[in-house]
PALUM-275223 format. One line per 5 residues: number of its first residue (from 0); for each residue x negated, z negated, y of C-alpha. Coordinates in Angstrom, 1 decimal, padded with zeros to 4 digits. Layout:
// residues N
NUM = X,Z,Y | ...
END
This chain:
// residues 133
0 = 036.7,-008.7,-042.1 | 036.4,-011.7,-044.4 | 033.5,-013.0,-046.4 | 032.6,-016.0,-048.4 | 029.1,-017.6,-048.5
5 = 028.0,-019.4,-051.6 | 024.4,-020.6,-051.2 | 022.2,-021.2,-054.2 | 020.1,-024.3,-054.5 | 017.1,-024.1,-052.3
10 = 016.3,-022.0,-049.2 | 018.5,-019.1,-048.3 | 018.5,-016.6,-045.5 | 020.7,-013.7,-044.3 | 022.1,-011.9,-041.3
15 = 025.5,-011.8,-039.6 | 026.0,-009.4,-036.7 | 029.1,-008.4,-034.8 | 029.5,-005.2,-032.8 | 032.5,-003.8,-030.9
20 = 033.3,-000.2,-030.2 | 031.5,001.4,-033.1 | 030.6,001.0,-036.7 | 027.3,000.8,-038.5 | 025.9,003.9,-040.1
25 = 022.7,005.2,-041.6 | 020.3,006.4,-038.9 | 019.2,009.9,-038.4 | 015.9,010.1,-040.3 | 014.5,012.7,-038.0
30 = 011.5,014.7,-039.2 | 010.9,012.5,-042.3 | 014.2,013.6,-043.8 | 016.4,011.9,-046.4 | 014.0,012.1,-049.4
35 = 011.6,009.5,-048.0 | 011.1,006.5,-050.3 | 011.7,003.0,-049.1 | 014.1,003.9,-046.3 | 017.8,003.2,-046.1
40 = 020.0,005.6,-048.1 | 023.6,005.5,-049.1 | 022.6,004.8,-052.7 | 021.2,001.4,-051.7 | 024.5,000.0,-050.5
45 = 026.6,-001.6,-053.2 | 030.4,-001.3,-053.0 | 032.6,-003.6,-055.2 | 035.4,-002.5,-057.5 | 038.8,-003.3,-056.0
50 = 040.1,-006.6,-057.4 | 043.2,-008.8,-057.1 | 042.7,-012.6,-057.6 | 045.8,-013.9,-059.2 | 045.0,-017.6,-059.4
55 = 046.6,-019.9,-056.8 | 043.8,-021.9,-055.1 | 045.2,-024.1,-052.4 | 043.0,-025.1,-049.6 | 041.5,-021.9,-048.2
60 = 040.5,-022.3,-044.6 | 040.3,-019.1,-042.6 | 038.2,-019.0,-039.5 | 039.1,-016.2,-037.1 | 037.4,-015.2,-033.9
65 = 039.7,-013.8,-031.2 | 038.9,-013.4,-027.5 | 035.6,-015.2,-028.0 | 037.1,-018.3,-029.4 | 037.3,-019.6,-033.0
70 = 040.7,-020.4,-034.6 | 041.4,-021.9,-038.1 | 044.3,-021.5,-040.4 | 045.0,-022.7,-044.0 | 046.5,-020.7,-046.8
75 = 047.3,-021.2,-050.5 | 046.3,-017.7,-051.7 | 042.9,-016.0,-051.8 | 041.8,-014.1,-048.7 | 040.0,-011.6,-051.0
80 = 043.1,-010.0,-052.5 | 042.0,-006.6,-051.5 | 043.0,-004.1,-054.1 | 042.0,-001.0,-052.2 | 040.5,000.2,-048.9
85 = 041.0,003.2,-046.7 | 038.5,006.1,-046.3 | 035.0,005.0,-045.8 | 035.8,001.5,-044.4 | 034.6,-000.5,-047.4
90 = 033.0,-003.8,-048.0 | 029.4,-003.5,-049.0 | 026.2,-005.3,-049.6 | 022.6,-004.3,-049.7 | 019.5,-005.8,-051.5
95 = 016.8,-006.0,-048.8 | 014.2,-006.1,-051.5 | 014.8,-002.4,-052.1 | 013.3,-001.5,-048.6 | 009.6,-000.9,-048.0
100 = 008.3,-002.1,-044.6 | 006.2,000.7,-043.1 | 004.0,000.7,-040.0 | 001.1,002.6,-038.6 | -000.7,001.0,-035.7
105 = -004.2,002.3,-036.0 | -003.7,005.5,-033.9 | 000.0,006.2,-033.2 | 003.4,005.0,-034.3 | 005.9,006.7,-036.6
110 = 009.3,008.0,-035.8 | 011.6,005.0,-034.8 | 014.0,005.9,-037.7 | 011.5,004.6,-040.2 | 012.1,001.1,-039.1
115 = 015.9,001.3,-038.9 | 018.1,000.4,-041.9 | 021.5,000.6,-040.1 | 022.5,001.6,-036.6 | 025.6,001.1,-034.5
120 = 025.3,004.0,-032.0 | 026.8,004.4,-028.6 | 028.1,007.6,-027.0 | 024.7,007.9,-025.2 | 022.1,009.7,-027.4
125 = 019.2,007.4,-028.3 | 021.0,004.2,-027.3 | 022.4,001.8,-029.9 | 024.5,-001.3,-029.6 | 022.6,-002.8,-032.5
130 = 019.9,-001.6,-034.9 | 019.2,-003.4,-038.1 | 015.5,-003.0,-038.7
END
């Protein structure tokens, strides 16, 4: 997948994660269910409208990771000319300000799902390649 990072003036922060063998999905929310406020829900993920960039902008440098190595290539057209996508494989973004951190440490701890925004599960139940908490 391809992305472009345009940083505003001043401090910025974000996350980049790469997993193989599975895709991110919303976690099973267990006993708290899907109506809990402040937890990850599909409505919190923003999907763009398909768009075709017609302007010619020479000088795009594409950085690609393959076999654990980085390679570069130059092209004269936009790498974001994506006018459609297939099924539920879509680009998305999420505003982390919509999430409410929750913790209870006085007596016990809550269900692990309350701290997980996205998970990349494995075939083994209860084991994930990566959890975004």
